[in-house]
Each structure stands twice: as C-alpha cells, then as structure tokens.
ROSE-471236 format. One record per atom (N, C-alpha, C): residue number from 1; residue in one letter; chain; atom name; y negated, x negated, z. Coordinates in Angstrom, 2 decimals. Layout:
N
{NUM A A CA {Y X Z}} ...
***
This chain:
113
{1 M A N {26.73 5.12 -12.80}} {1 M A CA {25.22 5.18 -13.55}} {1 M A C {24.71 4.48 -13.12}} {2 A A N {23.51 4.14 -14.94}} {2 A A CA {22.01 3.17 -14.19}} {2 A A C {21.04 3.54 -14.14}} {3 L A N {19.99 3.17 -12.95}} {3 L A CA {18.94 3.65 -12.84}} {3 L A C {17.85 2.41 -13.48}} {4 A A N {16.94 2.83 -14.03}} {4 A A CA {15.79 2.62 -15.14}} {4 A A C {14.97 2.16 -13.33}} {5 D A N {14.09 1.36 -13.52}} {5 D A CA {12.86 0.92 -12.67}} {5 D A C {12.01 2.03 -13.82}} {6 G A N {11.01 1.84 -12.17}} {6 G A CA {10.20 3.13 -12.10}} {6 G A C {9.45 2.60 -11.11}} {7 F A N {7.45 3.63 -11.15}} {7 F A CA {6.73 3.29 -10.88}} {7 F A C {5.90 4.67 -10.71}} {8 H A N {4.81 4.80 -9.55}} {8 H A CA {3.77 5.41 -8.52}} {8 H A C {2.95 4.31 -8.71}} {9 T A N {2.01 5.64 -9.79}} {9 T A CA {0.82 4.60 -8.71}} {9 T A C {-0.45 6.10 -7.79}} {10 R A N {-1.78 5.66 -7.40}} {10 R A CA {-2.36 6.40 -7.31}} {10 R A C {-3.74 5.61 -6.87}} {11 D A N {-4.77 5.51 -7.10}} {11 D A CA {-6.50 5.87 -7.38}} {11 D A C {-6.52 5.45 -5.94}} {12 L A N {-6.61 4.99 -4.27}} {12 L A CA {-7.54 5.39 -3.23}} {12 L A C {-9.07 5.73 -2.89}} {13 G A N {-10.03 4.93 -4.52}} {13 G A CA {-11.18 5.07 -4.78}} {13 G A C {-12.17 3.90 -3.72}} {14 S A N {-13.01 3.68 -3.59}} {14 S A CA {-13.24 3.12 -3.23}} {14 S A C {-12.77 2.41 -2.07}} {15 G A N {-13.12 0.74 -2.01}} {15 G A CA {-12.78 0.24 -0.83}} {15 G A C {-13.63 -0.72 0.01}} {16 G A N {-14.68 0.13 -0.70}} {16 G A CA {-16.02 -0.98 0.46}} {16 G A C {-16.59 -2.89 -0.60}} {17 S A N {-16.41 -3.83 0.83}} {17 S A CA {-16.36 -5.80 0.13}} {17 S A C {-14.55 -6.11 -0.05}} {18 P A N {-14.82 -6.89 -1.24}} {18 P A CA {-12.83 -7.41 -1.22}} {18 P A C {-12.92 -7.61 0.27}} {19 Q A N {-13.13 -7.56 0.98}} {19 Q A CA {-12.90 -8.26 2.51}} {19 Q A C {-12.50 -7.24 3.88}} {20 E A N {-13.40 -6.15 3.35}} {20 E A CA {-13.29 -4.94 3.81}} {20 E A C {-11.84 -3.93 3.64}} {21 C A N {-11.69 -4.52 2.21}} {21 C A CA {-10.54 -3.38 1.58}} {21 C A C {-9.16 -4.38 1.76}} {22 M A N {-8.95 -5.93 1.32}} {22 M A CA {-7.62 -6.46 1.16}} {22 M A C {-7.79 -6.01 2.86}} {23 D A N {-8.32 -6.23 3.90}} {23 D A CA {-7.99 -5.57 5.46}} {23 D A C {-7.56 -4.11 5.87}} {24 R A N {-8.30 -3.23 5.17}} {24 R A CA {-7.53 -2.36 5.27}} {24 R A C {-6.13 -2.21 4.52}} {25 A A N {-5.85 -2.69 2.89}} {25 A A CA {-4.34 -2.64 2.53}} {25 A A C {-3.99 -3.69 3.53}} {26 R A N {-4.16 -4.77 3.60}} {26 R A CA {-3.45 -4.51 5.00}} {26 R A C {-2.35 -3.96 6.40}} {27 Q A N {-3.88 -3.36 6.74}} {27 Q A CA {-3.53 -2.36 8.16}} {27 Q A C {-2.34 -1.55 7.17}} {28 A A N {-2.86 -0.77 6.55}} {28 A A CA {-1.92 0.02 5.72}} {28 A A C {-0.61 0.39 5.41}} {29 I A N {-0.24 -1.18 4.36}} {29 I A CA {1.02 -1.15 4.12}} {29 I A C {1.65 -2.23 5.24}} {30 Q A N {1.76 -2.61 6.41}} {30 Q A CA {1.93 -3.73 7.78}} {30 Q A C {2.51 -2.28 9.49}} {31 T A N {1.75 -1.12 9.02}} {31 T A CA {1.13 0.26 9.65}} {31 T A C {2.52 0.97 9.52}} {32 Y A N {2.77 1.32 8.16}} {32 Y A CA {3.44 1.99 7.49}} {32 Y A C {4.93 1.22 8.04}} {33 A A N {4.96 0.02 8.02}} {33 A A CA {6.22 -0.68 7.62}} {33 A A C {6.94 -0.35 8.86}} {34 Q A N {6.23 -0.92 9.92}} {34 Q A CA {6.29 -0.57 12.27}} {34 Q A C {6.64 0.53 11.92}} {35 Q A N {5.78 2.11 11.26}} {35 Q A CA {6.06 3.42 12.09}} {35 Q A C {8.05 3.53 10.35}} {36 N A N {8.07 3.35 9.54}} {36 N A CA {9.29 3.94 9.65}} {36 N A C {9.97 3.39 8.79}} {37 G A N {10.18 2.18 10.56}} {37 G A CA {11.41 1.87 9.80}} {37 G A C {11.79 0.99 9.12}} {38 T A N {10.40 -0.65 8.89}} {38 T A CA {10.59 -1.06 7.81}} {38 T A C {10.51 -2.12 9.01}} {39 P A N {10.41 -2.84 10.01}} {39 P A CA {10.13 -3.59 10.36}} {39 P A C {9.92 -5.14 9.95}} {40 N A N {11.28 -5.13 9.49}} {40 N A CA {11.39 -6.45 8.58}} {40 N A C {10.76 -6.56 7.10}} {41 A A N {10.06 -5.75 6.82}} {41 A A CA {9.71 -5.47 5.53}} {41 A A C {8.61 -7.49 4.77}} {42 T A N {8.63 -7.16 4.11}} {42 T A CA {7.58 -8.49 4.24}} {42 T A C {6.54 -8.44 2.70}} {43 V A N {5.22 -9.41 4.03}} {43 V A CA {4.13 -8.80 3.06}} {43 V A C {3.39 -10.16 2.20}} {44 N A N {2.69 -9.98 1.50}} {44 N A CA {2.44 -11.08 0.82}} {44 N A C {0.83 -10.64 0.37}} {45 E A N {-0.21 -11.53 1.01}} {45 E A CA {-1.17 -11.30 0.13}} {45 E A C {-1.70 -12.49 -1.12}} {46 G A N {-2.67 -11.94 -1.68}} {46 G A CA {-2.85 -13.18 -2.93}} {46 G A C {-4.18 -12.42 -2.49}} {47 S A N {-4.99 -13.13 -4.01}} {47 S A CA {-6.75 -13.30 -3.46}} {47 S A C {-7.53 -11.87 -3.85}} {48 W A N {-6.98 -10.99 -4.93}} {48 W A CA {-7.23 -10.13 -4.38}} {48 W A C {-6.31 -8.12 -4.36}} {49 S A N {-5.22 -9.08 -3.43}} {49 S A CA {-4.29 -8.14 -3.37}} {49 S A C {-3.13 -8.29 -2.39}} {50 V A N {-2.96 -7.22 -2.01}} {50 V A CA {-1.65 -7.89 -0.54}} {50 V A C {-0.30 -6.69 -1.33}} {51 H A N {1.27 -7.97 -1.16}} {51 H A CA {1.99 -6.76 -1.55}} {51 H A C {2.79 -6.30 0.19}} {52 G A N {3.87 -5.60 -0.19}} {52 G A CA {4.30 -5.52 0.23}} {52 G A C {6.29 -4.84 -0.05}} {53 F A N {7.48 -6.04 0.37}} {53 F A CA {8.14 -5.70 -0.47}} {53 F A C {9.99 -5.66 0.74}} {54 D A N {9.93 -4.67 0.23}} {54 D A CA {11.41 -4.07 1.12}} {54 D A C {10.89 -2.91 1.79}} {55 F A N {10.95 -1.64 1.36}} {55 F A CA {10.27 -0.52 1.91}} {55 F A C {11.14 0.81 1.75}} {56 L A N {11.70 1.21 3.13}} {56 L A CA {12.33 2.54 3.15}} {56 L A C {10.43 4.10 2.95}} {57 P A N {11.71 5.22 2.62}} {57 P A CA {13.19 4.77 1.26}} {57 P A C {13.24 3.60 0.33}} {58 G A N {14.08 3.78 0.46}} {58 G A CA {14.44 2.73 -1.16}} {58 G A C {14.52 1.56 -2.23}} {59 N A N {14.03 0.87 -0.69}} {59 N A CA {13.63 -0.91 -1.26}} {59 N A C {12.88 -0.34 -2.00}} {60 V A N {11.26 -0.43 -1.76}} {60 V A CA {10.18 -0.02 -2.83}} {60 V A C {9.91 -0.87 -2.43}} {61 D A N {8.99 -1.69 -3.47}} {61 D A CA {8.25 -2.77 -3.55}} {61 D A C {6.93 -2.05 -4.13}} {62 V A N {5.19 -2.74 -2.66}} {62 V A CA {3.82 -1.46 -3.38}} {62 V A C {3.43 -3.00 -3.54}} {63 Q A N {1.93 -2.16 -4.46}} {63 Q A CA {1.11 -3.46 -3.84}} {63 Q A C {0.08 -2.42 -3.86}} {64 I A N {-1.44 -3.20 -3.34}} {64 I A CA {-2.13 -2.34 -2.87}} {64 I A C {-3.39 -3.58 -3.80}} {65 A A N {-4.59 -3.03 -5.17}} {65 A A CA {-4.92 -3.82 -5.55}} {65 A A C {-6.60 -3.46 -5.10}} {66 C A N {-6.94 -5.51 -5.05}} {66 C A CA {-8.69 -5.02 -4.08}} {66 C A C {-9.27 -5.11 -5.69}} {67 P A N {-9.19 -5.17 -6.97}} {67 P A CA {-10.18 -6.00 -7.89}} {67 P A C {-11.68 -5.67 -7.37}} {68 Y A N {-12.36 -6.23 -7.91}} {68 Y A CA {-13.98 -6.41 -7.45}} {68 Y A C {-14.84 -7.52 -8.23}} {69 R A N {-16.04 -5.79 -8.65}} {69 R A CA {-17.19 -6.56 -9.23}} {69 R A C {-18.93 -6.47 -8.40}} {70 D A N {-19.39 -7.51 -8.39}} {70 D A CA {-20.85 -7.29 -8.01}} {70 D A C {-19.95 -7.69 -5.67}} {71 N A N {-19.06 -8.46 -5.80}} {71 N A CA {-19.06 -7.72 -3.78}} {71 N A C {-18.85 -6.89 -3.67}} {72 F A N {-18.42 -6.13 -4.60}} {72 F A CA {-18.29 -4.13 -3.94}} {72 F A C {-16.53 -4.32 -5.34}} {73 T A N {-16.16 -2.98 -4.89}} {73 T A CA {-14.47 -2.77 -5.05}} {73 T A C {-13.88 -1.21 -5.11}} {74 S A N {-14.69 -1.06 -6.82}} {74 S A CA {-14.95 0.19 -6.94}} {74 S A C {-13.91 1.09 -7.33}} {75 I A N {-12.86 0.22 -6.92}} {75 I A CA {-10.30 1.52 -7.09}} {75 I A C {-10.75 0.71 -6.95}} {76 V A N {-9.36 1.60 -5.64}} {76 V A CA {-7.86 0.09 -5.52}} {76 V A C {-7.68 1.47 -6.05}} {77 L A N {-6.32 0.68 -6.27}} {77 L A CA {-5.42 0.71 -6.57}} {77 L A C {-3.61 0.40 -5.65}} {78 L A N {-3.28 1.69 -5.77}} {78 L A CA {-2.01 1.70 -4.87}} {78 L A C {-0.39 1.77 -5.56}} {79 T A N {0.71 0.91 -5.83}} {79 T A CA {1.90 1.24 -6.96}} {79 T A C {2.87 0.53 -6.43}} {80 A A N {3.62 1.22 -6.36}} {80 A A CA {4.78 0.78 -6.02}} {80 A A C {5.95 0.83 -7.17}} {81 H A N {6.85 0.15 -7.06}} {81 H A CA {7.80 0.02 -7.84}} {81 H A C {9.07 0.03 -7.33}} {82 S A N {10.13 0.84 -8.38}} {82 S A CA {11.72 0.63 -6.98}} {82 S A C {12.47 1.04 -9.06}} {83 S A N {14.55 0.91 -8.21}} {83 S A CA {15.09 1.25 -9.29}} {83 S A C {15.52 2.09 -8.76}} {84 G A N {15.69 2.59 -8.12}} {84 G A CA {16.19 4.12 -6.88}} {84 G A C {15.60 5.76 -7.96}} {85 E A N {15.13 6.16 -6.10}} {85 E A CA {14.58 7.08 -6.80}} {85 E A C {12.95 7.08 -6.74}} {86 R A N {12.32 8.00 -7.96}} {86 R A CA {11.01 9.04 -7.94}} {86 R A C {10.52 9.17 -6.63}} {87 D A N {11.38 10.17 -6.20}} {87 D A CA {11.12 10.82 -5.33}} {87 D A C {10.93 9.74 -4.20}} {88 D A N {11.63 8.51 -3.83}} {88 D A CA {11.18 7.16 -3.20}} {88 D A C {10.17 6.83 -2.75}} {89 R A N {9.58 6.43 -3.80}} {89 R A CA {7.98 5.73 -4.93}} {89 R A C {7.82 6.84 -4.04}} {90 V A N {6.60 7.86 -4.08}} {90 V A CA {6.01 8.89 -4.08}} {90 V A C {6.06 9.09 -2.69}} {91 A A N {7.03 8.55 -1.73}} {91 A A CA {7.00 8.84 -0.16}} {91 A A C {6.92 7.85 0.40}} {92 V A N {6.92 6.82 -0.30}} {92 V A CA {6.18 5.27 0.88}} {92 V A C {4.23 5.17 0.31}} {93 V A N {4.33 5.97 -1.96}} {93 V A CA {2.91 6.00 -1.54}} {93 V A C {2.46 6.68 -0.71}} {94 D A N {2.69 8.18 -0.76}} {94 D A CA {1.86 9.05 0.06}} {94 D A C {1.95 8.60 1.90}} {95 G A N {2.39 8.48 2.45}} {95 G A CA {2.78 7.31 3.13}} {95 G A C {1.56 6.99 3.53}} {96 I A N {1.44 5.88 2.41}} {96 I A CA {0.75 4.66 3.06}} {96 I A C {-0.25 4.66 2.41}} {97 A A N {-0.72 5.76 1.20}} {97 A A CA {-1.95 6.58 0.89}} {97 A A C {-2.57 7.24 2.28}} {98 A A N {-1.94 8.20 3.26}} {98 A A CA {-2.07 8.41 3.95}} {98 A A C {-2.85 7.71 5.15}} {99 L A N {-2.06 6.43 6.01}} {99 L A CA {-2.36 5.77 6.17}} {99 L A C {-3.68 4.68 5.76}} {100 W A N {-3.55 4.90 4.42}} {100 W A CA {-5.71 4.46 4.05}} {100 W A C {-6.32 5.09 4.22}} {101 D A N {-6.36 6.50 3.84}} {101 D A CA {-7.30 6.99 4.66}} {101 D A C {-7.62 7.97 6.23}} {102 S A N {-7.13 7.33 6.66}} {102 S A CA {-7.50 7.92 8.31}} {102 S A C {-8.06 5.49 8.38}} {103 I A N {-7.26 4.80 7.97}} {103 I A CA {-7.63 3.40 8.21}} {103 I A C {-9.45 4.02 7.97}} {104 G A N {-9.63 4.06 7.28}} {104 G A CA {-12.12 4.21 7.07}} {104 G A C {-11.62 2.85 6.74}} {105 Q A N {-13.17 2.55 6.02}} {105 Q A CA {-13.82 1.30 6.79}} {105 Q A C {-13.59 0.96 7.34}} {106 G A N {-13.76 1.86 8.96}} {106 G A CA {-13.81 0.99 10.37}} {106 G A C {-13.27 0.17 10.12}} {107 G A N {-11.26 0.33 9.87}} {107 G A CA {-10.32 -0.14 9.88}} {107 G A C {-8.61 0.21 11.42}} {108 F A N {-9.37 1.32 11.82}} {108 F A CA {-8.86 2.19 13.01}} {108 F A C {-7.62 2.92 12.22}} {109 V A N {-6.14 2.69 12.43}} {109 V A CA {-5.79 3.31 12.31}} {109 V A C {-4.43 4.47 13.55}} {110 P A N {-4.95 5.77 14.24}} {110 P A CA {-4.88 6.58 14.88}} {110 P A C {-3.07 6.38 14.83}} {111 G A N {-2.74 5.71 16.12}} {111 G A CA {-1.81 6.18 16.29}} {111 G A C {-1.15 4.40 16.06}} {112 G A N {-2.00 4.43 15.53}} {112 G A CA {-0.91 3.24 14.84}} {112 G A C {-1.03 2.01 16.01}} {113 K A N {-0.11 1.13 15.84}} {113 K A CA {0.03 -0.15 16.82}} {113 K A C {-0.86 -1.79 16.57}} 
***
C-alpha cells in the first residue's frame, strides 16, 4: 500500500519581533524533540524559519515560519509534512503548538529543559 505525502498547518498567531519569533520557534521545536523521545532530531534555522526533521510519532518534518514586515511577525505558521499517517502530523503539530503557547513571548517553558 502506497501512502501519499501530506501536510498539516496551524496558524500560531503573531510572534513579536523576528528575533523573538525565531527564539520561541527554536525553543518549542527543541523542547518537543526532548520531551517526545526524539532527542536526535535535526533542527536547522533559516533567516526567518526554524525546521525540524524526523520527529516522532511518524518521522514528521516541521517548519515554523516567522515572516515579518516592519520588524513585526504578524502571523506565524507551523507546518508538518510526512508520508505517513495524518494523525502523526496532527499529534506533532498539537504538541509543538502547545509548547509555543506555553513559552509565550517571554521564552519560558514550564517543565522544559
């Protein structure tokens, strides 16, 4: 049985300054990896996005995009991609989004490392 690639995207709201958004995105993705059994996940950064690869469940790849204008990120998008089950993508997005919300603009993760 062949599986089609799939995506799942969530709007995370605004992200503050580009640096605040990138810091928060990095912390959310890295904390998710540590808390969910994928400490060896690869995390890379671009100029306005943070990418994570091979997250469990399901070897899901993620991106948090922090596009900005006039030094403000008015919309932040979290996108997950995999060739596996939709439920895996949704689980990863839900987990990272919850961390994003917990961190807030201040950069603190309750119970995080």
